[in-house]
Structures are given as C-alpha cells and as structure tokens.
C-alpha positions in Angstrom: 11.0 6.7 -2.0 8.3 4.7 -3.7 5.1 4.1 -1.7 2.1 2.0 -2.8 -1.4 3.1 -1.8 -4.6 1.0 -1.7 -7.4 3.3 -2.8 -10.6 2.8 -4.8 -11.0 6.3 -6.3 -7.4 7.6 -5.8 -8.4 10.2 -3.3 -8.1 8.6 0.1 -6.5 5.5 1.7 -9.7 3.5 1.8 -9.0 -0.1 0.8 -8.2 -3.1 2.8 -5.1 -4.9 1.6 -7.0 -8.0 0.8 -9.7 -6.2 -1.2 -7.3 -4.1 -3.3 -7.6 -4.6 -7.1 -4.9 -2.0 -7.8 -2.1 -0.1 -6.0 -1.3 3.5 -6.8 2.5 3.9 -6.9 3.8 7.3 -5.7 7.3 8.7 -5.7 7.7 10.8 -2.5 10.5 13.2 -2.1 10.5 15.8 0.6 7.1 17.5 0.3 6.5 16.4 -3.2 4.2 13.4 -4.1 4.0 12.2 -7.7 1.7 9.4 -9.0 3.9 7.2 -11.2 1.4 4.5 -12.1 -1.4 2.2 -11.2 -0.6 -1.5 -10.8 -3.5 -3.9 -11.2 -3.5 -7.0 -8.9 -5.6 -10.0 -8.3 -7.8 -9.5 -5.2 -6.3 -11.4 -2.3 -9.4 -11.8 -0.1 -12.6 -13.0 -1.9 -15.7 -13.9 0.1 -13.8 -14.1 3.3 -11.3 -16.5 1.9 -7.6 -15.8 1.3 -6.5 -16.5 -2.3 -3.0 -17.8 -1.8 -2.4 -17.6 -5.5 -2.9 -13.8 -5.5 -0.5 -12.9 -2.7 2.6 -13.7 -4.8 1.4 -11.3 -7.5 0.7 -8.6 -5.0 4.1 -9.0 -3.4 5.8 -8.8 -6.9 3.7 -5.7 -7.7 4.9 -3.7 -4.6 8.3 -5.2 -4.1 10.1 -2.1 -5.3 8.2 0.1 -2.7 9.3 1.2 0.7 5.8 0.9 2.1 2.2 0.1 1.4 -0.5 2.3 2.8 -3.8 0.5 3.4 -7.0 0.9 5.3 -6.5 -2.4 7.1 -4.3 -5.5 6.8 -4.1 -8.9 8.5 -1.1 -10.2 10.2 -0.2 -12.9 7.6 0.1 -10.5 4.6 1.8 -7.9 6.9 4.5 -10.5 7.7 4.9 -11.5 4.0 5.4 -7.8 3.1 7.9 -7.4 5.9 9.8 -10.4 4.6 10.5 -8.7 1.3 11.4 -5.4 3.0 8.0 -3.6 2.5 6.4 -1.9 5.5 2.6 -2.3 5.8 1.0 0.9 7.2 -2.6 1.1 8.3 -2.3 4.4 10.3 -3.9 6.5 7.5 -7.2 4.8 6.9 -9.7 7.2 5.3 -7.2 10.1 5.1 -6.4 12.0 1.9 -3.6 10.3 0.0 -1.4 13.4 -0.3 -1.6 14.1 3.5 -0.9 10.5 4.3 2.1 10.3 2.0 3.5 13.6 3.4 3.1 12.5 7.0 4.6 9.1 6.4 7.6 10.7 4.6 8.1 13.1 7.5 8.0 10.3 10.0 10.6 8.3 8.0 12.9 11.3 7.7 12.9 11.9 11.5 13.7 8.2 12.3 
C-alpha cells in the first residue's frame, strides 16, 4: 500500500498537514518500506489562514495513497481526505518514519 508522510527532513513524522510543503510517498509491503518519491505541494496553512486553493492540489498529490501520516491535522482537511478514501493519521507525531509505517501496516493487516 502507498502511504504519504509529512516530514521536513525525511526522518520523523514531524509536520502538520497544513504546513507540509512536500509529502514523502512510501510503498509499504509487510515489513518493507520503500521511499518512492517526494511530491511537492503548496502549503495549505499560511499565517494561520487556510489557503483553499492549495487543498485541491494536496488532495490530488495524495489521492493514490491509502493514508497520510502527519504530526497534526484539522477536522476540515481530515474530512476532505476521507471523502477521497485517504485516511489521515496523526498517531505517530515525532516518531521515526520507518517505525510509524511498520506499525501502521501491522494495524491495517490485523483489521
């Protein structure tokens, strides 16, 4: 499954959905996590204001992913992601990406 991750340096899940300027796209299969690409996006939240023009680009950028791992996310963008079948997950804030991806994949397999 493909999972998008909001991360500044590519090491930990450390970026608020609205502050992300890129999403790291991983393919997760069993215990294997492979970084496929980095997708640049326009920042959704600038100076405390939501940029409605940016959300459509972000949704398009992650639409082929099963989930988006973020440090935090507000309810309106969470609902917009859910409407296109992408789960917003903020359970892994400040955790290493590999560990977060592995745990998420294990949880999905057990459901």
